[in-house]
N, C-alpha and C positions, 0 to 999 in steps of 0.2 A: 149197816150190811147183810144184804142175805148171804145165808151158807149153802154151799157147793159140793156135789158129792164127788170125789177124783176117785182113780181109777189110775194106777202109774203100774203100765207094764213093763218092764227093763230085766232085763240077768245080768247087768251089774248094780248091785245092792247100794251103790254110793247113789244113782240119779233117783233112787225110793228117796234115799234117805232125804237130798237134797227137795225135793218136792213133799215129802212129810214135816220137814222142818220150817221152809218155806212158804207153805200154803196152812200147813198144822197149824201154823203159829199164830195166822191171820184167822184160823178160826172155823177153817172149813174142814170137812171130813176127806181124811186122804187115806186111801186102802193103796198098797204096795203090794204086786206080786212079782216073781221073778222068773216064770213057766207061761207059757202063750196058752196051754191047756187050762190052769186055774185059771186064767183071767175068763176064758172062755164059761169056766163052770159060773162064776159068779156072776156071767153076764144074764147066763138063765135063772138066776134067782135073785138078783140085788138091780136096781135102777142106779143107774147114777149120770151125772150132769155130762160128765167128758170122761173123755179118757184118753190118755196120752201112752203112746205103744211104742216100741220100739221097732225096728224095721228086722233087725240083722239080731238074732238071737239062736239059739238051740231052734232044734226042727217041735214047733213047727216056727216057722217065720213070721216078721210080724206082719206080711202082706197075705199069709192063709188067715190067721189070725183077725186082722181086719176084716176079711171075707165072712168069717163065721158071725162075727161082732154084728157085721151091716144084716147079715140073712136073722138074726136072733132079737135085735134093736137095730132096726134101719133110722132110727132118727136121732142116738145118739152121737153125738159129735167126737168123731175120737183125730187127734193131732200126732201126728208121724211122729218118729226120730230118729236120728244116727248121726253117727259119726264117722261113717263110710261114704264116699261116690258111689253110688249105685244108683245111676240115672232110673234106669231103668224100673227097680224096684219101688224109686218115688212115683215113677210116673205112673205105675199102677196103681197103687197107691189111691194118687188124686182121681184115677179114672171109676172106682171104687169108693168114692164118696169123703176120703180123708179130705179136713179141713186145712193142712198147711202143713209142710215138714219142719220140727225145728232141727238145725245142724249143730252137733255138738264140737265141741262144748258150747254150753249157751248161755247168757244172763237170765236172770229173773223179770227182767223189762221183755225180754222176748217170750219168755213163758205168758206173762202178763198179758202180752197185746195177743200171742196164741190164745187166749182165753175169752179175752174180748172177741174175737172172731169166732171162737166153735160157742160161744154164749149172747152173743150177738150185743152185749152189754158189760160195763168194767165191772171188776169185782174187787 
């Protein structure tokens, strides 16, 4: 199995813990941050295979963070996440190049499917 580097950006600690547990347990390198500005700084200095990014966060929101990620690292796949019905933000995220948007709460099979879409292969 190939080890992947995953960045999870969500202001809810439990989401990051879930990714860290499931993907970290599988041997992948998972970095979790709860702030969009911290995520942007990490993207400037580190390479990630995929980013999971919450849409609804305190400023900057996920769509703004997605714009910055795509300007700094245009080839990094980003999977958006949201527990809210916010069609216009989801649509804008798609326009900016998000791979897909997971609706919270989600199952780990959905995360694996999103990873397959983002990376073009099973992990």
